[in-house]
N, C-alpha and C positions, 0 to 999 in steps of 0.2 A: 098348582101354580107355584113357582118358586118366588122368593122374595125379590130377586132381580127382575123377573118378568113383571111382577106386580108393580114394582117401583117404576119401571120403564113405562108401563101402561098409564100409571097415575101422572107421571111427569109429562106425558104427551098432551095433557090439558094445559093450556096457557095459564089459567088461574092457579092451578096447583103448582106449576113450575115457578110462577112469580112468588108465591108464598114460600116455596122451598128455597129459592134463591135469596129471599129476604132473610132467611135464618142462617145463611152461610157463616156470618161472623160468629154467631153463637156456637155453631157446630165446629168451627175451626178452633175456637177457644177450648171447647170441651175436648177435642182431640189432643190439643197441646197439654191440657191438664192431666188427662188420663195417661198420656205418654210419659209425662214427668213423674207421675205417681209410680208407674211401672218401672221406670229407670231407677227411681229411688228405692224400689223394693218395699214400698209401704202399703199397708192396708188403709181403708178408710178410717178405721178405729185409731190407727197410729197417727194418721194425719190430724184427726180430731184432737188427740192429746197434744200434739205440737201446736195446734191452733188455739188451744184452750177452750174447746167446745166438746160436743158429744158426736158420736159416729152418725146418728141420723141427720145431723146438720150438714155433714159432709155429703151424705147421700143426697139430701135435698139440693145442695149446691150443684153437684154434678148433674142431677136429673133436671134441675131447673133450666139448664142450658139447652136441653133437647126439647123442652116444651115451648120455649119462647114466651112463657107466661110471666116469668120473673127474671129480672136482670140483677144479678148480684152486684153489690157495691164494689168499687175499685179497692176499697180497704179490705174487703173480704177476699177478693182475688189475690191481693198482695199477701195476706196472711197465708193463703193456700200455697202460693208460690214459695214463700219462705219456709213453709212446712216441708216442702219437697226439695229444699236447698236450691231454689231458683230465684230469679228476679224477673220482673215483668218489664216489657218494653212496649210502648204505645206509639203508633205511627199514624199520622193522617196522610192519606195518599190521594192525590187528585185523580179524578176519573178522566 
């Protein structure tokens, strides 16, 4: 079974779909962060140096967004953004 088939099967469950959809903001942020790191041509270790921390902290930061178990602070996300020569924008959008 491929990943896509397994994902489609899992998402056919309303409970799984609801949990998956609830994590979308974290996944979107992670995609943006990884894209910015790639565009900057930096490794996690290089970002860590720029942030004044160690590489495992950057690994934890990036992986925490996929688990939904930890929400990094805005200050930490700002440091990451600055390390990859970006800035952050926050928008509140009415449903």
